[in-house]
C-alpha positions in Angstrom: 0.0 -0.2 -0.1 2.9 2.1 0.7 4.5 1.7 -2.3 1.6 2.1 -4.3 0.8 5.9 -2.6 4.4 6.5 -3.1 4.3 6.1 -6.9 0.8 8.3 -7.3 2.4 11.0 -5.4 5.4 11.2 -7.4 4.1 11.0 -10.4 1.2 13.5 -9.8 4.7 15.8 -9.0 6.4 14.7 -11.6 3.3 15.6 -14.1 2.6 19.1 -12.6 6.4 19.5 -13.5 6.1 18.9 -17.0 2.6 21.0 -17.6 0.3 17.7 -17.7 -1.4 18.4 -14.8 -1.3 22.2 -13.8 -4.4 23.1 -13.4 -7.4 22.2 -10.9 -10.4 21.6 -13.9 -8.4 18.7 -15.6 -9.9 17.5 -18.6 -11.1 13.6 -18.9 -8.3 13.1 -21.5 -5.7 14.7 -19.1 -7.4 12.4 -16.2 -6.9 9.4 -18.1 -3.3 10.3 -18.8 -2.7 10.7 -15.2 -4.3 7.3 -14.1 -2.6 5.5 -17.1 1.2 7.3 -16.3 0.4 6.1 -12.8 -0.5 2.5 -13.3 3.0 1.9 -15.3 5.4 4.7 -13.2 8.5 3.4 -11.4 8.6 5.5 -8.0 12.4 4.7 -8.2 12.6 7.0 -11.6 12.6 10.0 -9.1 15.6 8.9 -6.9 17.6 8.5 -10.0 16.3 11.8 -10.9 17.7 13.2 -7.5 20.9 11.2 -7.9 21.6 12.8 -11.4 21.1 15.9 -10.0 23.4 15.8 -7.4 26.1 13.9 -9.7 25.5 16.7 -11.7 25.7 19.7 -9.5 27.9 18.9 -6.9 31.2 19.1 -8.1 29.8 22.9 -9.0 29.4 23.4 -4.7 32.4 24.0 -2.8 33.4 24.4 1.0 34.6 27.7 2.4 36.4 28.6 5.9 37.2 31.8 6.7 39.9 33.4 9.1 38.9 36.8 10.4 40.8 38.9 12.5 38.4 40.9 15.3 39.1 43.7 17.7 37.6 43.3 21.4 37.3 46.8 23.3 39.9 47.4 25.8 38.7 45.6 29.3 38.3 48.6 32.5 41.7 48.5 34.3 41.3 45.6 37.3 43.9 46.7 39.6 42.9 43.5 41.5 42.9 40.9 39.4 39.0 40.5 40.3 38.1 40.0 36.3 36.4 43.1 36.4 37.4 46.9 36.5 35.7 50.4 37.4 34.5 53.1 35.0 36.6 56.1 34.7 40.1 54.5 36.0 41.4 53.6 32.1 42.2 50.2 30.8 44.7 48.5 28.2 44.8 48.3 24.7 41.8 46.8 22.5 42.5 42.9 22.1 42.6 40.8 18.9 41.7 37.4 18.3 40.6 34.8 15.7 37.8 34.1 14.4 37.2 30.8 12.2 34.1 30.6 9.6 32.4 28.0 7.7 30.4 28.3 4.8 29.5 27.5 1.1 30.1 28.5 -2.6 28.8 27.6 -6.4 31.5 28.0 -9.1 29.8 30.4 -11.5 32.4 30.5 -13.9 35.2 28.0 -15.5 38.2 30.2 -14.5 37.0 30.2 -10.7 34.4 32.7 -9.9 32.7 31.5 -6.8 29.4 33.6 -5.5 28.5 33.1 -1.6 26.9 34.9 0.9 28.7 38.2 2.6 28.7 37.1 5.9 30.8 34.0 5.1 33.1 35.7 3.0 32.9 39.8 3.0 34.7 40.4 6.6 37.5 37.6 6.2 41.3 38.0 5.9 41.3 35.0 4.5 39.8 32.2 2.6 40.2 29.0 1.9 38.4 27.0 -0.7 37.7 23.2 -1.1 36.8 21.5 -4.0 34.8 18.6 -4.6 37.6 16.8 -5.3 39.3 17.5 -1.9 41.7 20.2 -3.6 41.9 23.1 -1.0 42.7 26.6 -2.8 43.4 29.9 -1.3 40.9 32.9 -2.8 40.5 36.6 -2.7 37.9 38.7 -2.3 36.4 40.1 -5.6 33.4 42.3 -4.1 30.8 42.7 -1.5 27.1 43.2 -1.4 25.9 43.5 2.6 22.8 44.9 1.5 21.7 41.8 -0.5 24.6 39.5 1.4 26.1 38.3 -1.0 29.9 38.1 -2.0 32.3 37.3 -4.8 35.5 35.4 -4.7 37.9 33.7 -7.1 40.3 30.9 -6.9 43.1 30.2 -9.4 43.7 26.5 -10.3 45.6 25.0 -13.3 42.5 23.0 -15.1 39.0 24.0 -15.7 36.1 24.4 -13.0 32.6 22.7 -13.1 30.4 26.1 -13.7 26.8 25.6 -12.6 24.3 26.4 -14.9 22.2 29.4 -13.8 18.2 29.5 -13.8 15.6 31.5 -14.3 14.1 32.2 -10.8 11.7 34.5 -12.0 9.8 30.3 -13.4 9.7 29.0 -9.9 6.5 28.3 -8.6 5.0 27.5 -4.6 5.3 23.5 -4.5 7.9 22.9 -7.1 10.6 20.7 -6.0 14.2 21.5 -5.4 17.6 20.3 -3.6 20.0 21.7 -1.3 23.7 21.3 -1.9 26.4 22.6 0.9 28.5 22.1 3.6 26.3 21.8 6.7 28.4 21.4 9.6 31.4 21.1 7.8 30.2 17.8 5.8 30.8 18.8 2.3 28.6 17.9 -0.7 25.5 17.0 1.5 22.3 17.8 -0.2 18.9 17.6 0.8 15.7 17.8 -0.6 12.5 19.7 -0.5 10.1 22.4 -2.5 9.9 25.9 -2.7 7.1 26.9 0.0 6.9 31.0 -0.4 8.5 33.2 -3.0 9.1 37.0 -2.6 9.2 36.4 1.3 10.8 40.0 2.9 10.3 41.3 6.3 13.0 39.2 7.8 15.7 42.0 8.9 18.5 39.6 7.5 19.4 42.3 4.7 18.3 45.6 3.4 17.1 44.1 0.3 14.8 40.6 0.7 13.3 38.6 -1.8 14.1 35.2 -0.4 13.1 32.2 -2.1 11.4 29.9 1.4 12.0 26.3 1.0 11.2 23.2 3.3 14.9 21.6 2.0 16.8 21.2 5.0 19.5 23.8 5.6 21.9 24.0 8.6 24.9 26.0 9.9 27.6 25.7 7.1 24.9 25.4 4.1 25.1 29.3 3.6 26.1 30.3 0.0 25.6 26.6 -1.4 23.0 25.9 -4.0 19.5 25.4 -4.2 18.7 23.9 -7.9 15.8 23.1 -9.6 15.1 19.3 -11.4 17.1 20.7 -14.2 20.0 21.1 -12.1 20.1 24.7 -12.5 20.9 27.6 -10.0 17.8 29.2 -8.8 19.0 30.0 -5.6 21.6 30.7 -3.3 20.8 29.8 0.5 21.3 32.2 2.6 19.4 31.8 6.6 17.2 29.7 8.6 14.3 30.2 10.9 15.0 28.5 14.1 14.7 28.2 17.7 17.4 26.2 18.3 19.8 27.2 15.6 19.1 23.9 13.4 16.9 23.1 10.7 12.8 23.6 11.5 11.6 23.2 8.2 12.1 27.2 7.3 15.0 28.2 4.9 15.4 31.2 2.8 17.8 31.6 -0.2 18.2 34.7 -2.4 17.0 34.4 -6.2 19.1 33.5 -8.9 17.9 36.6 -10.4 19.4 38.7 -8.0 22.5 36.7 -7.6 23.3 37.5 -11.3 22.4 41.2 -11.3 25.0 41.6 -8.0 27.8 39.7 -9.8 27.6 41.8 -12.9 27.4 45.1 -11.2 30.7 43.8 -9.3 32.8 42.4 -12.2 32.0 45.9 -13.9 31.8 48.3 -10.9 33.1 47.0 -8.3 30.1 47.5 -6.4 26.3 47.5 -6.9 24.9 50.3 -8.8 21.1 51.2 -7.5 18.2 53.4 -7.7 17.2 56.2 -5.2 14.2 57.9 -5.2 14.0 59.9 -2.5 10.8 59.4 -0.5 9.7 58.1 3.2 6.8 55.8 2.3 3.7 53.8 4.1 1.7 51.2 3.1 -1.6 52.0 2.0 -4.1 50.8 5.1 -7.6 50.7 4.8 -7.8 53.6 7.2 -5.5 55.5 4.6 -7.4 54.4 1.8 -10.8 55.6 3.1 -9.2 59.1 4.0 -7.2 59.5 0.3 -10.6 57.9 -1.6 -9.0 55.0 -2.8 -11.2 52.4 -4.3 -8.4 49.8 -3.3 -6.0 49.2 -1.0 -2.8 49.0 -3.2 0.2 51.4 -3.6 2.2 52.9 -1.2 1.9 56.7 0.0 4.5 59.3 -0.2 4.9 60.5 3.5 7.6 62.7 3.0 10.0 64.1 0.0 13.8 64.0 1.2 15.4 67.0 0.1 18.3 67.2 -2.5 16.5 63.9 -4.0 15.4 63.0 -7.3 11.5 62.8 -5.7 12.2 66.6 -4.9 13.7 67.4 -8.9 10.3 65.6 -9.8 6.4 66.7 -9.5 6.2 64.1 -7.1 4.1 65.6 -3.5 3.7 64.4 -0.4 0.1 62.6 0.0 0.8 61.0 -3.5 -0.6 57.5 -4.0 1.8 56.1 -6.1 0.4 52.4 -7.7 2.1 51.5 -10.9 6.0 51.6 -12.0 6.5 51.7 -15.4 3.2 50.4 -15.9 3.6 47.6 -13.5 2.2 46.7 -10.3 4.0 46.0 -6.9 2.9 44.3 -4.0 4.3 45.8 -1.1 6.7 48.6 0.0 9.2 46.6 0.2 8.6 45.3 -3.3 8.3 48.7 -4.6 11.8 49.1 -2.8 13.1 46.4 -4.6 12.0 47.4 -8.1 13.5 50.9 -7.6 16.6 49.4 -6.4 16.9 47.4 -9.6 16.3 50.6 -11.7 19.9 52.0 -13.1 20.7 55.5 -12.2 19.6 58.0 -14.8 17.0 56.0 -16.2 14.0 58.0 -16.7 11.3 56.1 -14.7 7.2 56.6 -15.5 5.2 56.6 -11.9 1.2 56.6 -11.8 -0.1 58.1 -8.8 -3.1 59.1 -7.2 -3.5 62.9 -5.8 -6.1 64.7 -5.0 -8.5 61.5 -6.4 -7.3 61.8 -10.0 -4.6 59.5 -11.7 -1.8 61.5 -13.1 1.5 60.0 -14.6 4.8 61.7 -13.4 8.3 61.0 -14.9 11.4 61.1 -12.1 15.3 60.5 -13.4 16.3 57.8 -10.9 19.1 58.6 -8.5 22.1 56.7 -7.2 21.7 54.9 -4.1 24.9 56.3 -2.7 23.5 59.8 -2.9 21.1 58.7 -0.1 21.9 60.3 3.5 21.2 57.4 5.5 23.1 55.2 2.8 26.4 57.6 3.9 25.6 57.3 7.3 25.5 54.1 7.5 28.6 53.4 5.3 30.7 55.5 7.5 29.4 53.6 10.9 30.2 50.1 9.3 33.8 51.9 8.1 34.6 53.8 11.2 32.7 52.4 14.2 30.6 56.1 14.4 27.0 57.1 14.2 27.1 60.8 12.5 24.3 63.1 11.5 23.6 66.6 9.9 24.4 69.4 12.7 20.9 70.6 13.2 20.0 73.9 15.0 18.1 72.1 17.8 21.5 70.0 18.7 23.9 73.0 17.8 22.1 74.5 20.5 21.7 71.6 23.2 25.9 71.2 23.3 26.4 74.7 23.0 27.8 74.7 19.4 25.6 77.6 17.9 27.1 79.1 14.6 29.4 75.8 14.2 28.9 74.2 11.0 30.1 70.6 10.7 28.6 67.3 11.2 28.1 65.9 14.6 29.1 62.6 16.1 26.2 61.1 18.2 27.9 57.6 19.1 30.7 56.1 18.8 31.5 52.4 19.0 33.9 51.0 21.5 37.1 49.3 19.7 36.2 51.4 16.5 38.7 53.5 14.5 36.7 56.6 15.6 37.2 55.2 19.0 41.0 54.4 18.6 41.6 57.8 17.4 39.9 59.8 20.0 36.8 60.5 18.6 33.8 61.4 21.2 29.8 61.5 21.2 29.4 65.6 21.0 32.6 66.0 18.6 31.4 68.0 15.2 33.9 67.3 12.4 34.2 70.6 10.5 37.3 69.3 8.1 38.0 66.1 6.6 41.8 66.1 5.0 41.5 70.1 5.0 38.0 70.4 3.2 35.6 71.8 4.9 32.2 69.9 5.6 28.6 70.7 6.1 26.7 67.5 5.7 26.8 63.9 6.0 27.1 63.8 2.1 30.2 66.2 2.0 32.0 63.8 5.3 31.4 60.6 3.2 32.2 61.7 0.1 35.8 63.3 1.2 36.4 60.0 3.5 35.7 57.8 0.6 38.4 59.7 -1.4 40.6 59.1 1.4 43.8 56.7 0.7 45.3 55.3 3.8 44.5 57.8 7.0 42.3 60.8 7.4 42.6 64.1 8.5 40.0 65.6 10.9 39.4 68.9 12.3 37.2 68.5 14.9 35.2 70.9 17.6 34.9 69.7 21.1 33.7 72.1 24.0 34.8 75.4 22.4 38.0 74.5 21.1 39.2 72.6 18.3 42.1 70.1 17.5 43.2 67.6 14.7 42.9 63.7 14.6 44.4 61.3 12.8 41.9 58.3 12.0 
């Protein structure tokens, strides 16, 4: 009885994949076809298919080990050896220790390009790649995109490598079978099987740009950066995370779609960074209450809550209170989906928005800007690089710290052990110059710091006095 049920289930799924039984309202001919094939179907066929895919794809999936030097904040001075100190008593130098990491990667070119997760390879000092045949090769970092959690690395060998075939993740359907291949717990060439559980999963807080494939194929620590493939053996996703209460597999894993991976890889190879579009608005989801207040017939689109200064939106005819419903004539499902669509548009592209304003529909053209112009992005990048949180110096902040009439950007916070902390920067400091260039905004500070080769010279205002610091 078990074998018969297994055969029926597998056959139905195979036919669904091939297109024979994709609709609920099957015709009598289709039902007869299904029954006929079920009667003669060999349940071992699916097992053979999984084995063939594993043999085909396995050599394209590698194990990645990383070594990273981490700087820990200095401990407070402990004169009695109690294992703790007291604030204000000083301390030693920040300590360094080595952290080992493990992940997976996918070979995407015969000359050694490998895609993986940024959290696997992005911050590493040394990378080693173990190929399927056991050969160990040193890798170098080509580029990273922390906002999508993708990294590109490269190895050099004296032979061509088995590159995986890229698939079209846009063709995936919920319920479709997939295989996950990687190195969970350092067990290389591990293959697990499952289905696509959901498409377009976002709001998880794993990355800035989320559009995940959710799957129940078993994914565990070490699988990050490995391959998610379809029944044609094509890469449809890069495994990146799991939802778990105990740190292990609980049936919910997430993969970055192959379409996103390819786009990021192309930009990293061509520009050295990912080019993303920027509109410059604060937006809200259109709730039923907001739809009623704005006289909308449907609760869809995004509400423009604010227009950021010096942004593409400000340079256009967009206004606060507009409801954007279409981008270049295409609908979108959520604010997150809208954000991803804008990010995928090349900077400098003229884009048409359909908006509802005062109950009337109109079209507005906007020339999309670069995400790197976004003040929030500039602040986040500098926070990650230097270990400080900066902001434009408003009149209110200047008044509270006694800096009325002073220009520059204010330091809101400093991370212990970071570059800013080691240099002596303190919260409340105002950065007035970077490399002898006057700065009046986050954008200017970010520009001058990004152009710095080696150390940066800062002019700092602190409690009525100025001083120079090198960071």
